[in-house]
N, C-alpha and C positions, 0 to 999 in steps of 0.2 A: 504494500500500500504506500503510495507516494502522497505526502502531506505538504501543502503549501502554507507557509507561515508568513503573514504580511504585517509588518509593524515598522514604523519609522524609528523606533528606539532600538538600538543595537543590543542594549542590555536585556530588554524585554524579549527580543528574538532569541537571544542566547538562553534565557531562562526557559522559554517555551520549548526550544529545541532540546535542551537538556532533559526536561521532564519527559518528552516523547521518547528520546533515546533510551532513557532508563526503563521505559515500559516496553522496549523491544522494537519500536518503530525507527528503522534506520534510514529509510529513504525519505529525506526531508529536504525541501528546497525553500529558500527564504527570499523575501522581497522587502525592500526598504520603503516602498511607496505603493499607492494604488496603481499608478501608471506602470510601474515595473511588474506588478502582478498581472495586469492586463496583457503586457508583452509576453510574459511567461505562458499565459493561457492562450495567447494568440487570439484574443477576443476581437471579433469583427471580421475575421478572415472568412471568406466564403468557401468553406470546404467542409466535408463531412468527417474529416479526420479529427479526432479528439485527443489533445495532448494527455499524456499519462499522469494526470493528477486526480486523486481519488477523494480528497477533502481539502477545504481551504479554511484557515483561521485568519479572520480579518480584524485588525484593530479598528475601532470606530474613529478615534481621534487621530487624524494624520493631516499634514499640510497639503495644500494644492487639491488633492482629491481625498476626501474622507472615506471611511469604510462603507458608509451607507451608499454613496455614489458608486463606489467600486462594486459593491454587491449588486446594485441595480444593473450596472453595465454587464456584469458576468451573467446574470439571469436573463438579460435580453438576448444573449447568444443562445440559439436553440440547442446547441451541443451541450450546454451546461444546465439544462432544465432540472436534472436530477442530482447535480453536484451538491453534496452536503456543505453548507457554509455556516461556520460557527463564528459569531462575533465576540470580540474581546472588549470589554467595557469596564468602566469604573462604576462603583455602586450608585453614585448620585447622578448618573447619566441615563436614567430610564427613558427620558423623552427621545433621545437619539436612538435608543434601543428599539422603541416602538416603531420608529421610521425604518429601522433596519429590517424588522419583520415584514413590514409592508413591501420593502424592496426585495424580499425573497429569502431572508436568512432563516435557517432551520433551528438554531439554538444559540446559546451564549454562555460564556464563562466570564468571571470578573477578575480584574487585576487586584492585587498581584496574584499570579498564577498559583492556584492550589493544585498540586500534582494529581491528587486522587480524583478531584472533580474533573480536571482537564482530561485525564485518561478515560474516565468513565463516559464522558460525553463524546469523546472521539470514537470510542469503541461502539457506542450505541449508534452514532451516525454512520459508521462504516458498515455495521450489520444491516442497517436499513438500505444502504446503497447496494450491498451485495444481494439482498432480496429483490430489489427493484431490477437489478441486472439479470437475475435468474428468471424473473417473471417475463421480462422483455425477450430474453433468449428463447424461452418456451413458446411465447407467442409467435416469434419469428419462425421457429421450427414448424409450428403448426400451420402457419400461413404458407410456408414453403411447401409443406406436404400437400396442403389442399390445392395449391395452385398447380400442382403436378397432375391433378385428376382431370386430364383432358382439357378441353377448351371451355370449361364452365366459367361463368362470370363469378368474380369474387363476391359480388353482392349476395349470391345465394347462400353464402356461409355466415351471413350476419342476420340475426333475428331483428326484425324491424321494431318490435315493441320495446325490447330491452336494450338493444345495441350490443348484446353479447353474441358469441358464436352460436350457431344453431346446434341443437342436441346431437345431430349426426357428426358434427365436428369433434365433439367430446369422444364419441365412439371411435372415430378415426384415430384420435390421439391415443386412446387406450390401446388400439390395435398396433399402431405403427410407431408410437412415440417412445417405446421402451424396448430394451433388449437385455436379456440375462439379468433381470432385476434382482438385486440382493437386498433391497430395503422395502419397507412397508409403503403401500399405496393406499390412500384413503379416498373413497368416493362418497360424496354427500349428495343426497337428493333433497330438494327443498320444494314444498308445495304450499301455496296459500290456501288456508282452510276455507271451504265453501266458496271457491272462486266462481263456480258455475252459477250459484245463487246470486252472487254479486253481479255477475254479467247479466243475468236475467233482470235484475232490479235496476241496474245503473246503465247498462248498455256496453257495447264493445269498446267505444272510445274511452269511457271511464275506466274500464278494466285494463286497457293497454296503458293508461296513465299510471295506475297503481303499480303495474308490473315494472314500468320504467322507473318509478320512484324507488321501488325495492332494489332494482338492479344498481341504480346510482348509489344508494346507501351502502350496499354490500361492497361496491368498488372502492368506497372510502375507508373501509375497515383495514387497519394495518395488517391484521392477521391473514388477510386475503392475498398478500404479496406472495407470488410464486404459485398461486392457484389458477388453474385454467377453468373459466366459468362459461357455461353454455346454457341455452334455454330451448325447451321444446315448445311446439306450437300450442300446446294445451296450457302453457304457463308454468310448467315445472322447470326448475332451475337445477342443473347438476354442476357439481364442483369436483374437479380432479386435483388432488393434492399429493404430488409425489414426495417421497421421503418424509412422511408424516406418521408418527407412531400413534397407537390407539388413544393414549391419554391426551396428546395434543390434538388429535382429530375430534375427540369428544369436546374438548375446550372450544375448538373452532365451531363445532355444531351449535353449542350453547351461545357463542358469540353471534352467529348468524341468526339464531332464534331471537335473541335479545335485540338485535339491530332492527328486525322487522317490528317488534313490539314498540320500540322507542319512536317509530314513525307516527304511531297513534293515528292511523288512517281510519276514518269512520267506516263501520261495516254494519249496517242495519240488519243484515241477514245472518250475522255471526251467532254462534252458539256459546263457545267458550269465552267470548269477549265481545264488547261492543265495537272493538276495533279490529282491523285486519290482523290476523294471527297466522303463524306458520307452523307446519310440522316439518321436522328435519330428521332424516335417517342417515347414518354414516356407517359404512362397512369398511374395515381396515384389514389388510393382509398382504402377504407377499405372493405375487402371481407372475410367473415367468412366461406362461403361455398366453397367446392372444385371447383364447377362449376364456381363460380364467380371469383375465382382467375385465373382459366384458361381463363375466358373471358377477364381479363385484358391483358393477353398475346395475345389473338386473336385480340383484338382492337389495341394493339401496332403494331402487324405485319401488320394489314390492313392499319393503318395510315402511316406506313413507306413505304409501297408499293405505296400508293397514292402519297406520297411526292416525291418518286423517279420518278414516272411516270410524275409528274408535272414539272420535270426539275432537281430535286435532289439538293444536297448541301444546305440542310435546316434542321431546327429543328421544330418538331411539338410536342406540349404538351397538354394534356387534363386531366381533373379531372373527375373521375367516381363518381357518387353519390351512395347511398346505395342500389338502385334498379337496379343493373346491369341486362342486358347490356346497359340500358339507360345511356347516358352520359350528364353531365352538359356542359355548354358552355365552349369552349376551353379557357385555360388561355393563350395559345399562339398557333396560327394557321398559318402555312405556313410562318414562319419567314425566309426570305432569308438572308443569311449571305454573307458578302463580301468575296469572295474566297481567297483574299490575306491576309486580316487582321483578318477575323473571326468575325468582328463587324457586328451589324445589319445594313443592307444597307438602 
């Protein structure tokens, strides 16, 4: 990981660099001004090539160009939309810090540098960037694979209501996106309870709007990074999460369930709640064969349909053993959540 440290004070640069070196970060480049930082990053150049900088630490108070302006200029370059930017500020300069967040900063640390705080924030920012990179790589792989399916238009792979991939794309990803898998794969199926009743009462346009709001909300969940999301035409959403163990998959399922509840979308035809609620099923297991990975999806869809029929507004999780489609005992079955708080009832 290459870290860019920008500060007009040589002493501050040395202290920051020393703290990072002691934490094992050895690839550090420094800049004494905002202009020098822009030169290192090659901001403004019309090229797709991104210089190898993984995170930037910007001092707010600098002559000529302060850290807020430098941050805004960096963010204005499309190549740096996901670059983690951490501002370095003094405690009584919260006004400038608020401007920095508007300009696109992700986080901040205060002077004088506290090594523990600095390293913790850098590590957190780098983990987030790695997850973003993984998600983009998976989406590129999926799009590349789909584009190779004859002369079909790319538009047929995007669900108009949600903006997600269509469900068939998730199936294609499960079949061709893995080889000799040695880690767990989690497949989640999400269905909005009594969606047909909502459609009958409110109409197709209102139903599509609800699905779009749910899809956007899920896309903003940090835990969704690295997850391939797709939607079937009946409104069911499927999530494919590679390298996610059973405990983390159940946590993700509960997060997805809670995200839908927090939207508090009115649902006059609801049973478990006066608001739109969701049932979520997750099946986790290692599956090397194409048919076994598809079986994970089939099991998740079957389980979420059963959960919705049983009253909905619940999370079901199961672990698949190595001999699919046989399943081990559920780690969580028919967990009813409090419709107001999301807690286990």
